[in-house]
C-alpha positions in Angstrom: 0.0 0.0 0.0 1.3 3.5 -0.9 1.2 6.1 1.8 2.8 9.4 2.7 3.6 11.2 5.9 4.4 14.9 5.9 6.0 16.7 8.8 6.5 20.4 8.5 7.6 23.2 10.8 4.4 25.2 10.2 1.7 22.5 10.4 0.8 19.3 12.2 1.9 16.0 11.0 -0.2 14.9 7.9 -0.9 11.3 7.1 -2.0 10.2 3.6 -2.1 11.7 0.1 -5.4 13.5 0.6 -4.1 15.5 3.6 -0.8 16.4 1.9 -2.7 17.3 -1.3 -4.6 20.0 0.5 -1.2 22.0 0.7 -0.4 21.5 -3.0 -2.5 24.4 -4.1 0.3 26.7 -2.9 2.4 25.8 -5.9 -0.3 26.9 -8.3 -1.1 30.1 -6.4 -0.4 33.2 -8.6 1.5 34.8 -5.6 4.1 32.0 -5.9 6.8 32.2 -8.6 9.4 29.4 -9.0 12.6 31.0 -10.3 15.4 28.3 -10.2 16.9 25.6 -8.2 20.4 24.2 -7.9 21.8 21.0 -6.3 25.4 21.1 -5.0 27.7 18.4 -3.6 25.4 15.6 -4.7 26.4 12.2 -3.3 24.5 9.0 -4.2 25.2 5.5 -2.7 23.7 2.4 -4.2 22.8 -0.8 -2.5 24.6 -4.0 -3.6 21.6 -5.0 -5.8 21.4 -1.4 -7.3 17.7 -1.2 -6.4 18.0 1.2 -3.5 19.9 4.4 -3.3 20.6 7.0 -0.6 21.4 10.6 -1.5 22.7 13.8 0.1 23.1 17.2 -1.4 22.7 20.9 -0.7 19.7 22.6 -2.3 19.1 26.3 -3.3 15.5 26.7 -4.2 14.9 30.3 -5.3 11.3 31.5 -5.3 9.2 34.6 -4.8 6.0 35.0 -2.8 4.1 38.2 -3.6 7.2 39.6 -5.3 9.4 39.0 -2.2 12.2 36.4 -1.9 10.9 33.1 -0.4 14.1 31.0 -0.8 15.5 27.9 0.7 19.3 28.4 0.5 21.8 25.8 1.6 19.1 23.4 2.6 20.5 19.9 3.4 18.4 17.4 1.4 18.7 13.7 2.1 16.6 10.8 0.9 16.1 7.2 0.0 15.0 6.0 -3.5 13.9 2.6 -4.5 13.6 1.1 -8.0 10.1 -0.2 -8.5 8.9 -1.6 -11.8 12.0 -0.1 -13.5 11.4 3.4 -12.1 13.1 5.2 -9.3 10.7 6.5 -6.6 11.4 8.6 -3.5 10.5 6.6 -0.5 11.8 9.0 2.2 13.3 12.5 2.1 14.2 15.1 4.6 15.2 18.8 4.4 17.1 20.6 7.2 18.7 23.9 7.7 21.7 25.1 9.7 20.6 27.1 12.7 22.3 30.5 12.9 23.0 31.6 16.5 
């Protein structure tokens, strides 16, 4: 069975596609503008059978909200992919940020 769990800093934990889908309207909102993204220092490790992979990189995701910057810069992105029916799918991912003190 396919499922999804979303944990965010601004909302409660969401279980299931329907709950997560409720937030997806944000991307189509005319106030949001995707500008560019860049991955740096990408590392990928494969399982012995080459059907599971773990990755790590830094992500710059440059966007605007109502004309103002709404960027993720130097986000650490990690995840696990699994090859299913010949296609790679993300089965787990995590974003984190360095806390400036």
